[in-house]
Every structure is written in structure tokens, then in C-alpha cells.
C-alpha positions in Angstrom: -96.8 -118.9 227.9 -93.6 -120.7 227.1 -92.3 -117.7 225.5 -93.1 -115.5 228.5 -91.5 -118.1 230.8 -88.3 -118.3 228.7 -88.2 -114.7 228.5 -87.7 -114.3 232.4 -86.1 -117.7 233.2 -83.2 -117.7 230.8 -81.8 -114.5 232.2 -82.4 -115.5 235.7 -80.8 -119.0 234.9 -77.7 -117.3 233.5 -77.5 -115.0 236.4 -78.2 -117.8 238.9 -75.5 -120.1 237.6 -73.0 -117.4 238.1 -73.6 -117.5 241.6 -72.4 -121.0 242.2 -69.8 -120.4 239.7 -68.3 -118.0 242.0 -68.4 -120.8 244.8 -66.8 -123.2 242.5 -63.9 -120.8 241.5 -63.4 -119.9 245.2 -63.6 -123.6 246.2 -61.2 -124.7 243.4 -58.9 -121.8 244.3 -58.8 -122.6 248.4 -59.0 -126.3 247.6 -55.5 -126.4 245.8 -53.8 -124.4 248.5 -51.4 -126.3 250.5 -53.7 -127.0 253.6 -57.1 -128.7 253.8 -58.1 -126.4 256.6 -58.3 -123.3 254.2 -61.2 -125.0 252.6 -62.9 -126.0 255.8 -62.5 -122.2 256.8 -64.2 -121.2 253.5 -67.1 -123.6 254.2 -67.6 -122.4 257.6 -67.4 -118.9 256.9 -69.8 -119.2 254.0 -72.2 -121.0 256.1 -72.2 -118.1 258.8 -73.0 -115.6 256.2 -75.5 -117.9 254.5 -77.2 -118.0 257.8 -76.9 -114.1 258.2 -77.8 -113.2 254.6 -80.3 -115.8 253.5 -82.4 -115.2 256.8 -83.0 -111.7 254.9 -83.9 -113.6 251.6 -87.6 -112.3 252.2 -86.1 -108.9 251.1 -85.8 -110.5 247.6 -88.6 -113.0 247.6 -91.6 -111.2 249.3 -90.7 -108.1 247.3 -90.9 -110.0 244.2 -94.3 -111.3 244.9 -95.9 -108.1 246.1 -94.3 -106.1 243.3 -95.6 -108.4 240.7 -99.1 -108.1 242.0 -99.0 -104.4 242.0 -97.5 -104.7 238.4 -100.5 -106.8 237.3 -102.9 -104.5 239.0 -101.1 -101.4 237.4 -100.5 -99.5 240.5 -97.4 -97.3 240.1 -97.6 -95.9 243.7 -97.6 -99.3 245.1 -94.7 -100.6 243.1 -92.6 -97.4 244.1 -93.7 -97.7 247.8 -92.8 -101.4 248.1 -89.2 -100.5 246.9 -88.9 -97.6 249.3 -89.8 -99.9 252.2 -87.6 -102.7 251.3 -84.6 -100.4 251.0 -85.4 -98.8 254.4 -85.6 -102.2 256.1 -82.3 -103.5 254.2 -80.0 -100.6 255.2 -81.2 -100.6 258.6 -80.7 -104.2 259.3 -77.4 -104.1 257.4 -76.1 -101.6 259.6 -77.3 -103.6 262.6 -75.5 -106.6 261.4 -72.2 -104.6 261.5 -72.7 -103.0 265.0 -73.4 -106.7 266.3 -70.5 -108.4 264.4 -68.4 -109.3 267.7 -71.2 -111.3 269.3 -72.3 -113.0 265.9 -68.9 -114.2 265.4 -68.3 -115.6 268.9 -71.7 -117.2 269.0 -71.1 -118.8 265.5 -67.7 -120.1 266.2 -68.8 -121.4 269.6 -71.8 -123.3 267.9 -69.6 -124.9 265.1 -67.2 -127.6 266.4 -64.4 -127.2 264.0 -60.7 -127.5 264.4 -58.5 -124.6 265.9 -57.1 -123.9 262.4 -60.3 -123.7 260.8 -61.7 -121.5 263.4 -58.8 -119.2 263.2 -59.0 -118.7 259.5 -62.9 -118.6 259.6 -62.6 -115.4 261.9 -60.1 -113.8 259.4 -62.6 -114.3 256.7 -65.7 -113.2 258.8 -64.0 -110.0 260.1 -63.7 -108.5 256.5 -66.8 -110.0 254.8 -69.0 -108.7 257.3 -68.9 -105.1 256.0 -70.8 -106.3 253.0 -74.0 -106.8 254.8 -75.7 -103.3 253.8 -74.9 -103.8 250.1 -76.0 -107.4 250.0 -79.4 -106.7 251.7 -80.0 -103.7 249.5 -79.3 -105.7 246.3 -81.8 -108.2 247.6 -84.4 -105.6 247.6 -83.7 -104.1 244.2 -83.2 -107.5 242.2 -86.6 -108.6 244.0 -88.3 -105.4 242.7 -86.8 -105.7 239.2 -88.2 -109.4 239.0 -91.7 -108.3 240.3 -91.6 -105.7 237.5 -91.0 -108.6 235.0 -87.6 -107.4 234.4 -85.4 -110.4 234.6 -82.5 -108.7 232.5 -81.4 -106.1 235.1 -80.8 -108.7 238.0 -79.0 -110.8 235.3 -76.6 -107.9 234.4 -76.1 -107.1 238.0 -75.4 -110.5 239.2 -73.1 -111.6 236.5 -71.1 -108.3 236.7 -71.0 -108.8 240.5 -69.7 -112.3 240.4 -67.4 -111.8 237.4 -65.8 -109.0 239.4 -65.6 -111.2 242.4 -63.9 -113.9 240.7 -61.3 -111.8 239.0 -60.5 -110.0 242.4 -60.3 -113.4 244.1 -57.9 -114.8 241.6 -55.9 -111.7 241.8 -55.7 -111.7 245.7 -54.8 -115.5 246.0 -52.8 -116.1 242.9 -51.0 -112.8 242.6 -50.8 -111.5 246.2 -50.6 -114.8 247.9 -53.5 -114.4 250.0 -55.9 -117.2 251.2 -59.3 -116.7 252.7 -58.8 -113.1 253.4 -58.3 -112.5 249.6 -61.8 -114.3 249.2 -63.3 -112.0 251.7 -61.9 -108.8 250.2 -62.8 -109.8 246.8 -66.4 -110.3 247.9 -66.4 -106.9 249.8 -65.3 -104.9 246.8 -67.1 -106.5 244.1 -70.5 -106.3 246.2 -70.5 -102.4 246.6 -69.7 -101.9 242.9 -72.7 -104.2 242.0 -74.9 -102.2 244.0 -73.7 -99.0 242.4 -74.4 -100.8 239.1 -77.8 -101.6 240.2 -78.7 -98.1 241.3 -77.6 -96.8 238.0 -79.8 -99.3 236.0 -82.7 -98.2 238.3 -82.3 -94.6 237.5 -81.8 -95.2 233.8 -85.2 -97.1 233.4 -87.4 -96.3 236.4 -86.5 -92.9 237.4 -90.3 -91.7 236.8 -91.3 -93.7 239.5 -89.8 -91.5 242.0 -92.7 -89.1 241.5 -95.0 -91.7 242.9 -93.0 -91.8 246.3 -95.1 -90.4 249.1 -93.3 -90.0 252.3 -96.3 -90.1 254.5 -97.2 -93.5 252.9 -93.8 -95.0 253.9 -95.2 -96.3 257.2 -98.7 -96.9 256.2 -99.9 -99.5 258.9 -101.9 -101.6 256.4 -99.3 -101.8 254.0 -96.6 -102.5 256.6 -98.8 -105.3 258.1 -99.2 -106.9 254.7 -95.6 -106.8 253.9 -94.5 -108.0 257.3 -97.1 -110.8 257.2 -95.8 -112.2 254.1 -92.1 -111.8 255.2 -92.7 -113.2 258.4 -93.6 -116.7 256.9 -90.8 -116.5 254.4 -88.4 -115.7 257.1 -89.3 -118.6 259.2 -89.1 -120.9 256.1 -85.7 -119.5 255.1 -84.4 -119.9 258.7 -85.4 -123.6 258.4 -83.7 -123.9 255.3 -80.5 -122.1 256.6 -80.5 -124.2 259.7 -80.6 -127.3 257.6 -77.7 -126.4 255.4 -75.8 -125.3 258.5 -76.5 -128.2 260.5 -75.3 -130.3 257.6 -71.9 -128.2 257.4 -71.6 -128.3 261.2 -72.1 -132.1 261.4 -69.6 -132.6 258.5 -67.0 -130.5 260.4 -67.6 -132.7 263.6 -66.6 -135.7 261.5 -63.2 -134.1 260.5 -61.6 -131.8 258.1 -61.5 -134.4 255.3 -65.2 -135.1 255.6 -66.1 -131.2 255.9 -63.8 -130.7 252.5 -65.5 -133.7 250.5 -69.0 -132.7 251.6 -68.3 -128.7 250.9 -67.5 -129.9 247.4 -70.4 -132.0 246.7 -72.8 -129.3 248.2 -71.4 -127.0 245.7 -72.8 -129.2 242.9 -76.3 -129.3 244.7 -76.1 -125.4 244.7 -75.2 -125.3 241.0 -78.3 -127.5 240.2 -80.5 -125.5 242.5 -79.6 -122.1 241.1 -80.2 -123.5 237.5 -83.6 -124.6 238.3 -84.3 -121.5 240.4 -84.3 -119.5 237.1 -87.8 -121.0 236.4 -88.7 -120.6 240.1 -87.9 -117.0 239.6 -90.1 -116.8 236.5 -93.0 -118.5 238.4 -92.7 -115.8 240.9 -93.0 -113.0 238.4 -96.0 -114.6 236.3 -98.0 -116.0 239.1 -97.7 -112.7 241.0 -98.8 -110.8 237.8 -101.8 -113.1 237.0 -102.9 -113.0 240.4 -102.9 -109.2 240.5 -104.8 -109.3 237.1 -107.3 -111.8 238.7 -106.4 -114.2 235.5 -107.0 -117.7 236.7 -106.3 -119.4 233.5 -102.8 -117.4 233.2 -101.9 -118.2 236.7 -102.8 -122.1 236.1 -100.8 -122.1 232.8 -97.8 -120.5 234.7 -97.7 -123.0 237.4 -98.0 -126.2 235.2 -95.5 -124.9 232.4 -92.8 -123.8 234.9 -93.2 -127.3 236.9 -92.5 -128.9 233.5 -89.5 -126.7 232.6 -88.2 -127.4 236.1 -88.5 -131.2 235.8 -86.9 -131.3 232.5 -83.8 -129.0 233.7 -83.5 -131.3 236.7 -83.3 -134.4 234.6 -80.6 -132.9 232.7 -78.6 -132.0 236.0 -79.1 -135.6 237.2 -77.9 -137.2 233.9 -75.0 -134.7 233.7 -73.6 -135.5 237.2 -74.1 -139.2 236.6 -71.9 -139.2 233.4 -69.4 -136.6 234.4 -69.5 -136.7 238.4 -65.7 -138.1 238.7 -64.4 -135.5 236.3 -66.3 -132.5 238.2 -64.8 -133.4 241.4 -61.2 -133.3 240.1 -62.0 -129.8 238.9 -62.5 -128.8 242.6 -59.5 -130.2 244.2 -56.5 -132.5 243.6 -56.4 -134.0 247.0 -56.8 -137.6 246.4 -58.2 -138.6 249.8 -61.0 -135.8 249.2 -61.7 -137.2 245.8 -62.3 -140.7 247.1 -64.4 -139.9 250.0 -66.5 -137.6 247.7 -67.0 -140.6 245.3 -68.3 -142.8 248.0 -71.4 -140.5 248.7 -71.7 -138.9 245.0 -74.8 -141.0 244.3 -76.9 -138.7 246.6 -75.7 -135.7 244.6 -76.6 -137.3 241.3 -80.2 -137.8 242.5 -80.5 -134.2 244.0 -81.3 -132.2 240.8 -84.3 -134.5 239.6 -85.6 -135.1 243.1 -85.3 -131.3 244.2 -87.0 -129.7 241.1 -90.4 -129.8 242.4 -89.8 -127.9 245.7 -87.7 -125.3 243.9 -90.5 -124.5 241.4 -93.4 -124.7 244.0 -91.4 -122.3 246.1 -91.6 -119.8 243.3 -95.4 -120.4 242.8 -96.1 -119.7 246.4 -94.0 -116.8 246.7 -95.6 -115.2 243.6 -99.0 -115.8 245.0 -97.7 -114.4 248.3 -99.3 -117.6 249.7 -96.5 -118.0 252.4 -98.2 -119.8 255.1 -97.8 -123.3 253.5 -94.2 -122.6 252.7 -93.5 -121.9 256.5 -95.5 -125.0 257.4 -93.9 -127.5 255.1 -90.6 -126.3 255.7 -90.9 -126.7 259.5 -92.4 -130.1 258.9 -89.6 -131.2 256.6 -86.8 -129.9 258.8 -87.9 -131.0 262.2 -90.0 -134.1 261.5 -88.1 -135.5 258.7 -84.6 -134.2 258.2 -83.3 -134.3 262.0 -84.9 -137.7 262.7 -83.3 -139.1 259.4 -79.9 -137.8 260.4 -79.7 -139.2 263.7 -81.0 -142.6 262.6 -79.3 -142.7 259.2 -75.8 -141.9 260.7 -76.2 -144.7 263.2 -76.9 -147.2 260.5 -75.1 -146.1 257.5 -72.5 -143.3 258.8 -71.8 -140.6 256.3 -74.5 -141.7 253.9 -77.0 -140.9 256.7 -76.3 -137.2 256.3 -76.8 -137.1 252.6 -80.0 -139.2 253.0 -81.5 -136.6 255.5 -80.8 -134.1 253.1 -82.5 -135.8 250.1 -85.7 -136.6 252.1 -85.6 -133.0 253.3 -86.1 -131.9 249.6 -88.6 -134.7 248.9 -90.8 -133.9 251.8 -91.0 -130.2 250.9 -92.0 -130.9 247.2 -94.7 -133.3 248.2 -96.1 -131.1 250.9 -96.4 -128.0 248.6 -97.9 -130.1 245.9 -100.7 -131.0 248.6 -101.4 -127.4 249.1 -101.3 -126.4 245.5 -104.8 -127.0 244.4 -106.6 -125.2 247.4 -104.3 -122.2 247.9 -103.3 -121.5 244.6 -104.8 -123.0 241.4 -108.6 -122.5 242.7 -108.5 -119.6 245.0 -108.6 -116.6 242.8 -112.0 -115.0 243.0 
């Protein structure tokens, strides 16, 4: 079991860590520009696209679980039709986002109470990056399908190439052409479409034979569509809550001024680095739990759950130790602004605790996605967001100021993990007939 887990998890960890690496490089590039509002604009612009694109995260997550179950049941037609449906949805939604770009931008900038400089440069960033929408969503679907097929190598290749291209282009646009957030946006736009082209090439290279199992009349099969949207409805609600929480965090940081926004943006990048690393094992859990559920292998499913939880806990502990020992040095990689560094050090403790505390909810998300038991994910996320995160923020900020925002975020992670552990025996471990 450990061999199977590591075969899936290691490529996922490598590819996942390249995602926050991009954020680290972008933050460091913009953080060393002469004005702090560039960093604020990058944070707010990133938040807007997180809200847009993470909301369609079900195109990746739901596709992995459903495909893995068809893979376990050796149903080639089922595997192919899932990919066809997700691509149809991805391109339709991507083009719709582009058509609605003006109202999306106006509403987003109205909601976020930032300074005029931050708002102006956020709009510059938004107007360029919005055109990545179809490619981003199509990549979600393709990478999710690859993972469901127990192939973590292809998503790793695509993600690493994507982010390395993005980094090189961003450095070129900012350092050579003397651009700012517009350079970051152009780098993202170009690299995303190149990555999509690579993903299509890899699909054709290995899975071209599956095209013979495409049946046009099955594309809109009512039962299959109902199954697909039932799973993805819950994931969509769960993801919206997650996006709301991180967006609220960024918006409240912006409300407290550009300095607080800059410091919290850097610390949030460290949260992302830890989450993407641990998510390597969460993705492995998705693939393996889905496969064993498709095979009706109860013992294999239980081992996949317990072993992935163990690996996630170990990686979370390593992250906590690393942030505790090297936190001050890491902050200086992101910015040379003394005020930002001093403020970030004041609340660094919460980031040190994050990898260990959050590891349970990350892995359990993967378990429930793989089993397509998405109802508990929806319920626990709603509870964690509205019954714990928001009250903790409003009470905490009154009592401990900036620490209240970070306390709310940590409590949000703890509640998610604890609630999913409560559901685990009845909905996953003892349910396969």
C-alpha cells in the first residue's frame, strides 16, 4: 500500500509544490518593487481569480473520484464519457466567464474595500488574466481525469512545465521589460495555453485508443449527468465556502491597510505551500479510495485511508518544524520591506501551527472525494465557515486585533478535520457492500 501511495503522492507533491512556488516567485518579484500597493493588487487580483476558478474545482475533484471508480470497475466507456462531459462543461463555462468579465470586475472591486492604487492595478491584472478561463478549466478536467486513471505522472509534467514557463515569463516581463502586475498577468495567460496544449498532446500519446469508446448519444445521458452534477453540486458548495473564507480573509486584511494586506499575503503563501505539499497525499487518497470503491475492496479502501492519514500527519509535522525554525529567514525571501517583515513576525505563530493542524482536513477531503461521498464535505464546510470562522473573526478581532483573523483561520481548519473524522466510519470505512 505504501508503494502505491508514494507512486501517486510523490509526483503530486512535486507538481503541487510548483504551484505555490509560482506564488512565491510572483510575490517576491512584486514585493521588491518600489510601491507596496503592487503587492496588494496582486493579492486582490489573485483572490478574485481564486473565487472564479476554485469555484470550478469540482471539474478536477469530481472527475478524479468518478473516473477512479470507473477505472476500478474496468469500464472504458464510462472513463471516456466522463472526460468528454467535463471538457464540454469546462469550455462552456470558460467562455461564459469571458463574456461576463465586465460585471465580474465591477462587482469584485466594489466588494473589496481596498485603496484606489490597489484597485487600479487590480483592474489591470484582471483585464489580462480573465482570458485564461477556458484553458484553466479545461486543465482542471484533464488533470482530474489523469489522476482518476491512476496516472499522477502526467499532471506532474503539465503542472511543472506550466509553472516553470510562468515563472520564466514573469521574470522576463518584470525584470527585463520593467512591467509590474501586468507582466504577471501576461505570463500566466501565455503559460496556461501552452500547458493545455501539452496536456492534450500527452492524452493523445497514451490514451488515444479511448476515443473509440466515445458515444455521442451518451454525452447527455440523464442518469450519468444526474450522478455527475449530484457529486459536483456538493463539491461546488464546499469549494465556494473555502473560497469565501480565503477571500474574506484577504478583504479584511485589505480593510486594515496596505501594510497588513502585504504581511498577511506573504504568510498566506506559506499556508499554501504547506497545503499543496500535503495535498499530494490527498490526491493519492482520491485515486486509491475511488479505485478500491469501484472494485468493492473494503480492506484496500481502509488501508488507503489510514496510510494516507499517517503520511499527511508526518508531512504536516515537518512543515510545522520548518516554519518554526526558519520562519524569519523565509519572510525575508518575500520582501525587504522592514515594516512588512516586523508585522508578519508578530503573527507568524499561527502559520507555524498551520501545517500540522490542517493535515487532517486536507487528507480527509481526498478520501471523501475519492469515495464520492460529498454530502459530508458540504455540511462540514458550511458549519466550519458560518458557525466557527465568522464568529471567531468578529469576536477575536475585538479582543486580540490582527491575531483574531488568524485564530479564525486556524479554527476553520480544525473544525473541518474534526467533523470529517466524525463522518468517516459510517460514510466511508463501513459502507461498501
